[in-house]
N, C-alpha and C positions, 0 to 999 in steps of 0.2 A: 504494500500500500504506500502510496506517495501522498504527503501532506505538506502543509506549510507551517512555519513557526509563526505564532501570533503574538502581538505585543500585549503584555500585561504589566502595566506600570513601567518600571525600569528593567523588567525581566522579559522572558519569552516563554511561550507555552505551546503545547501540542494538544489538540483535541483528539481524544481516542473514542472510537465508536463503542457503544455499549456491548455488542457481541464480542469485540476484541478483548474488552476488559473482563467479561465473563469467562471467555476461553482461557485467559491467562490466570484466572483465579484471584484477581485483584480486588481489594476492598477500598474503603476510604483512605486508609493509610498505607503508603508504599515506601520502599527504599529506592533511592535513585543513586546510581554510581556511574562514573565515567571510566571506561576501560578500552584501551587500544583504539581510540578514535570513535568510540560508540557510546551511547547513553543506554544504560540498562535500567529498566523499571521492574522491581521485584516486589513480591508480597512482603509486607513488613513482618519481620520475625518477632515473635512474642518474647517477653522476658524469659530467660532460662530455656529457650527452645533448644532442643538437642541434648539437654542435660541428662534426661532419662536414658537415651540411647548410649551416651558416653559412659554413664554409670554401669549400664548393662555390659558394655564392652570391657570395662575395667574388671568387673566381676568374672567374666568369662576368661580373662587372662590372669586371674588371681592376683590382681594388683590393687584391690580395694581395701587397703589397710591404712591405719593412722600413720601420719608422717612422723609424729613425735609420740613418745611414751606418755601415758596419762600422768598428771601430776596430782598427788594427793594433797588435800587441804585439811584444815581443822574440821570443816563441815563433814568430810568423809569419815574421820575418826570418831567424832563425838555425836553428831546429830543424825547421821544417816545409818539406818539398819536395813538389812536385806531380809 
C-alpha cells in the first residue's frame, strides 16, 4: 500500500486503514521504532510481558535459584515459627 505523510502540528503522521490495523493486531497503544531505514509499528508490550516464558525456560535449564544465600535476621530467630 502506498500512502502519504500528513502534517500534524510540527510532526507527520500516516493514516492506517482499519482492516490493516486489525490484521496487525494493533490497539490504541503501539510501539514505534526506526530500524534500517524503516519505521516499525508494533503492538505495545505489557509490563513484564515475556517474564513467565523466561521463568519457565530458567526452570527447564535448572537455573532458577537464588543468587545470594538467605540472610537470617532477628525476626527469623525470635518471632517466626514454622
